[in-house]
C-alpha positions as CSV (number, residue, x, y, z in Angstrom):
1,M,3.3,132.2,144.1
2,S,3.9,134.4,147.1
3,Q,6.9,132.9,148.8
4,D,9.3,130.5,148.7
5,V,9.5,126.5,148.6
6,S,12.9,125.4,147.2
7,A,13.4,124.8,151.2
8,W,10.6,121.8,151.2
9,I,13.0,119.7,148.4
10,G,14.6,117.1,150.3
11,R,11.7,116.4,152.9
12,S,11.4,112.9,153.7
13,E,8.9,111.0,155.4
14,T,8.2,107.1,156.2
15,L,4.8,105.1,156.9
16,N,4.5,101.7,157.5
17,D,1.9,99.4,156.9
18,T,0.7,96.3,156.1
19,L,-1.0,95.2,153.0
20,H,-4.2,93.7,154.7
21,E,-6.7,91.6,152.5
22,Q,-10.0,93.1,152.6
23,P,-8.5,97.2,151.3
24,A,-7.8,94.8,147.8
25,R,-11.2,92.5,147.8
26,F,-13.3,95.7,148.6
27,M,-10.9,97.3,145.8
28,Q,-11.9,94.2,143.4
29,T,-15.1,94.4,143.8
30,T,-15.1,98.6,143.3
31,I,-13.9,97.5,139.7
32,G,-17.4,94.8,139.2
33,R,-14.7,91.8,139.6
34,D,-15.7,89.0,142.6
35,A,-13.3,89.0,145.9
36,T,-10.8,86.5,145.3
37,L,-7.5,88.3,146.6
38,Q,-6.1,86.2,149.5
39,D,-2.5,87.0,152.1
40,G,0.0,85.6,150.3
41,D,-1.1,86.6,146.2
42,A,0.6,89.9,144.5
43,L,-1.3,93.1,145.2
44,P,-2.1,93.6,141.5
45,P,0.0,97.3,140.2
46,L,-1.4,100.6,141.5
47,W,-3.3,98.9,143.9
48,H,-0.5,100.4,146.8
49,W,-2.3,103.1,147.3
50,L,-4.5,101.4,149.4
51,Y,-2.0,101.7,152.3
52,F,-0.3,104.1,154.2
53,L,-2.9,106.4,154.6
54,E,-3.7,109.4,156.8
55,A,-6.2,111.0,158.6
56,K,-5.8,114.6,159.5
57,P,-8.3,116.2,161.9
58,L,-11.4,118.1,160.3
59,G,-9.8,121.1,161.2
60,E,-6.6,120.8,159.6
61,L,-8.0,119.9,156.1
62,G,-8.7,123.0,153.4
63,R,-11.6,124.1,151.2
64,D,-11.1,120.7,148.8
65,G,-11.4,118.0,151.7
66,H,-7.5,117.9,151.1
67,P,-5.7,118.2,154.4
68,R,-3.6,121.6,154.4
69,K,-0.3,122.5,152.8
70,G,3.0,123.1,154.1
71,G,3.4,119.4,156.1
72,F,5.0,117.1,153.9
73,L,4.0,119.0,151.2
74,P,5.1,122.6,150.1
75,P,2.5,124.9,151.3
76,V,1.7,126.0,147.7
77,S,-0.5,128.7,147.1
78,L,-2.4,128.0,144.5
79,P,-5.9,126.8,145.1
80,R,-6.3,123.4,143.2
81,R,-4.6,120.1,143.6
82,M,-5.0,117.7,140.9
83,W,-3.1,114.8,139.9
84,A,-0.8,114.8,136.9
85,G,0.9,112.0,136.3
86,G,3.1,108.9,137.7
87,R,6.6,107.1,136.6
88,F,6.7,103.6,138.5
89,E,9.5,100.7,138.2
90,F,8.2,97.6,140.1
91,H,11.2,95.8,141.5
92,A,9.4,92.9,143.0
93,E,6.3,91.8,143.8
94,A,4.5,92.6,146.7
95,P,2.5,90.4,148.9
96,I,-0.6,90.8,150.3
97,G,-0.2,90.5,154.3
98,A,3.0,91.9,153.9
99,K,4.5,94.0,156.5
100,V,6.0,97.1,153.9
101,S,7.3,101.0,154.5
102,K,7.0,103.4,152.2
103,R,9.6,106.5,152.2
104,S,8.5,109.6,150.2
105,T,10.7,112.4,149.7
106,I,10.3,115.6,148.0
107,K,12.6,115.7,144.1
108,N,11.0,118.5,142.9
109,I,9.8,121.9,142.8
110,S,8.9,123.7,139.7
111,E,6.5,126.6,138.9
112,K,5.7,127.9,135.3
113,N,2.6,129.5,133.4
114,G,0.0,128.2,131.1
115,R,-3.3,129.5,129.6
116,S,-4.9,128.8,132.7
117,G,-2.2,130.8,134.4
118,A,0.6,130.0,137.2
119,L,1.4,126.6,137.7
120,C,2.8,124.7,140.2
121,F,4.4,121.5,139.8
122,V,5.6,118.5,142.8
123,T,7.5,115.3,142.5
124,V,7.3,113.3,145.0
125,L,9.5,109.7,145.2
126,H,8.1,107.2,147.1
127,Q,9.9,103.9,147.8
128,L,8.0,100.5,148.9
129,F,10.0,98.2,150.7
130,L,9.3,95.0,152.5
131,E,10.5,93.8,155.9
132,D,14.2,93.0,154.5
133,G,14.7,95.9,153.1
134,T,13.9,94.4,149.5
135,L,13.0,96.9,148.0
136,I,9.5,96.7,146.0
137,L,8.7,99.8,144.4
138,T,9.9,103.3,143.3
139,E,7.2,105.8,142.3
140,E,7.5,109.0,140.8
141,H,4.2,111.5,141.9
142,D,3.7,114.3,139.8
143,I,0.9,117.0,141.6
144,V,0.2,120.2,140.0
145,Y,-1.4,122.7,141.7
146,R,-3.2,125.7,139.4
147,E,-5.9,128.8,139.7
148,D,-9.0,128.8,140.3
149,P,-10.8,128.7,136.5
150,H,-10.8,132.4,134.9
151,P,-14.6,132.5,132.9
152,D,-12.5,134.5,130.0
153,A,-9.5,132.0,130.0
154,P,-9.2,130.7,126.5
155,K,-10.4,127.1,125.8
156,P,-6.9,124.9,125.5
157,T,-7.3,122.3,122.2
158,L,-8.2,118.9,124.0
159,P,-5.8,116.4,122.2
160,Q,-7.8,113.6,120.1
161,A,-7.6,109.9,121.5
162,P,-6.0,107.2,118.7
163,T,-8.7,105.8,116.0
164,D,-6.8,102.6,115.8
165,A,-7.0,100.6,119.3
166,E,-6.5,97.6,118.9
167,I,-7.9,96.8,122.0
168,S,-11.2,98.1,123.4
169,E,-12.7,98.3,127.0
170,I,-16.1,100.9,128.0
171,V,-15.8,102.0,131.9
172,N,-18.9,103.1,133.4
173,P,-18.5,105.6,136.4
174,S,-21.5,106.1,138.8
175,Q,-21.4,108.1,142.1
176,V,-20.9,104.6,144.1
177,M,-18.0,103.3,142.4
178,L,-17.0,106.9,143.3
179,F,-17.6,106.6,147.0
180,R,-15.9,103.7,146.9
181,Y,-12.3,104.4,145.6
182,S,-12.2,108.0,147.7
183,A,-13.1,105.7,150.5
184,L,-10.3,103.2,150.1
185,T,-8.3,105.6,149.4
186,F,-9.4,108.3,152.4
187,N,-9.6,110.4,149.8
188,G,-11.4,113.6,150.8
189,H,-11.0,115.6,147.7
190,R,-14.6,117.4,147.1
191,I,-14.8,116.9,143.4
192,H,-14.8,113.5,143.5
193,Y,-18.5,113.8,145.8
194,D,-19.7,117.2,145.8
195,V,-21.1,117.8,142.5
196,D,-21.6,121.6,143.5
197,Y,-18.1,122.0,144.9
198,A,-16.7,120.3,141.7
199,R,-19.0,122.8,139.4
200,S,-19.0,126.1,140.9
201,V,-15.7,126.2,142.3
202,E,-13.2,124.4,140.6
203,G,-14.7,124.5,136.9
204,Y,-15.1,120.8,136.1
205,D,-18.5,119.5,134.6
206,G,-19.8,117.0,137.2
207,L,-18.0,115.0,139.7
208,V,-14.5,114.6,138.3
209,F,-13.4,110.6,137.9
210,H,-10.1,109.9,139.9
211,G,-7.2,109.9,137.9
212,P,-5.3,107.3,139.6
213,L,-8.3,105.0,139.3
214,T,-8.3,105.6,135.5
215,A,-4.4,104.3,135.4
216,T,-5.2,101.6,137.4
217,F,-7.3,100.3,134.9
218,L,-5.1,100.9,132.0
219,V,-1.8,99.2,134.1
220,D,-4.8,96.9,134.5
221,L,-5.4,96.4,131.0
222,A,-1.7,96.0,130.3
223,A,-1.4,93.5,132.9
224,R,-4.8,91.1,131.0
225,T,-3.4,91.9,128.0
226,L,-0.1,90.3,128.9
227,G,-0.8,87.8,131.5
228,K,1.5,89.0,134.1
229,A,2.5,92.8,135.6
230,P,4.9,95.3,133.9
231,K,8.2,95.9,134.4
232,T,8.0,99.4,134.4
233,F,4.3,101.9,133.6
234,E,4.0,105.9,133.2
235,F,1.0,107.7,132.1
236,R,-0.2,111.9,132.7
237,G,-3.3,113.2,132.6
238,L,-4.3,115.3,129.7
239,S,-7.7,115.9,130.2
240,P,-10.7,115.1,133.1
241,I,-13.5,113.0,132.9
242,A,-16.1,113.8,134.5
243,D,-20.0,114.1,134.8
244,L,-20.1,110.4,135.2
245,Q,-19.6,109.9,131.8
246,P,-18.8,106.4,130.0
247,F,-15.3,105.8,128.8
248,H,-13.2,103.5,126.3
249,I,-9.6,102.3,128.3
250,E,-7.8,101.4,124.9
251,G,-4.5,99.9,124.1
252,N,-2.2,99.1,121.0
253,R,0.2,96.5,121.4
254,D,3.9,96.6,120.4
255,G,5.9,93.7,121.1
256,H,6.5,94.1,124.6
257,T,5.3,97.0,125.3
258,M,2.0,98.2,125.4
259,H,0.6,101.7,124.5
260,L,-2.3,102.8,126.3
261,W,-4.4,105.8,126.4
262,A,-8.4,106.7,128.5
263,R,-11.2,108.1,125.8
264,R,-13.4,110.3,127.4
265,H,-17.0,110.8,125.4
266,D,-16.2,113.2,123.4
267,G,-13.1,111.5,121.9
268,V,-11.1,113.4,123.5
269,K,-7.7,111.6,125.3
270,S,-8.0,112.1,129.0
271,M,-4.6,110.1,129.8
272,Q,-2.2,108.9,127.5
273,A,0.2,105.8,129.7
274,T,2.5,103.0,128.2
275,A,3.7,100.1,130.3
276,N,6.7,97.4,129.5
277,F,7.2,94.4,130.3
C-alpha cells in the first residue's frame, strides 16, 4: 500500500440501537422459517448483524457500493473488500426489544503478499452491551482488502471439504435470498446483486453468497444440533460461493464442540467454523 494507515489502530466509535422484533422476524422468513420471534426472546447467534446499521449518502459510496474508506475504517488503497472471518464469545443473552450499544475499535492492521497480490487485513473488535452495562457479546471481525484480479495470476489450490460429515443440510441460494439479506443488513456491496460487476470487475463466477450469511447458517446448524446457543464461535472464509449454486452446511460433533464447514457444489470447502458449548 502507498499510505501509512497505522494511525487508525485504536480508533473507536459507539453506536446505539434497539433490537426490534421486525428485523428478526424478517430474518426468519429469509432463511425459510416462520416468523415467530417476539420481544423477550433471545436473539439468535450472529443476528446482531441486522442492527447498528448506517446509511451514507450515495455520493459517499465507493465503486463497490460500500461507504468510501477513511472514516472509521482506514483508507486502505486496495479496491476489493471481503469478510475474511470472525471470532465470537457470547457472554449473555440479547433479548429482542432490548436497547443495546456497540463499541467498535480498530484492533490491528497488517499487510501481506499472497498469490493474488497485495493484501491488507483489518481486525475490528466489537463489544455489545445492554443498558445496564452487561456485556453480551465480544466479536473480532476480520476484513481483508485485496487487489483487482489479474488474468495471469496463478490459480490457487482450493481446499476440499471433508467427506465424513455426520450432519449435512442443503442451502439453495436465490436472488431473492441475497436481496433480502442485503436489505436486512443494509449491505450495498454490488457483488451480491450486480452480476455484471461481480463477474467483470471483481472476477467472480456470478453473484456472491454473503459470507456472514454462510456463517449464520453454520452457527444455526450447531445450535439446533446441540439444542442451545454456543459459548464461542469462530469462522474463516476459504473460497467464495457464487453463481447461485446450491451448497451444503455440514459438521461433526466432538463432545461439547462442533466442527463445521460449508461445502460448495464442486466439493470445495468454502468456509470452516468451530462452535464450543
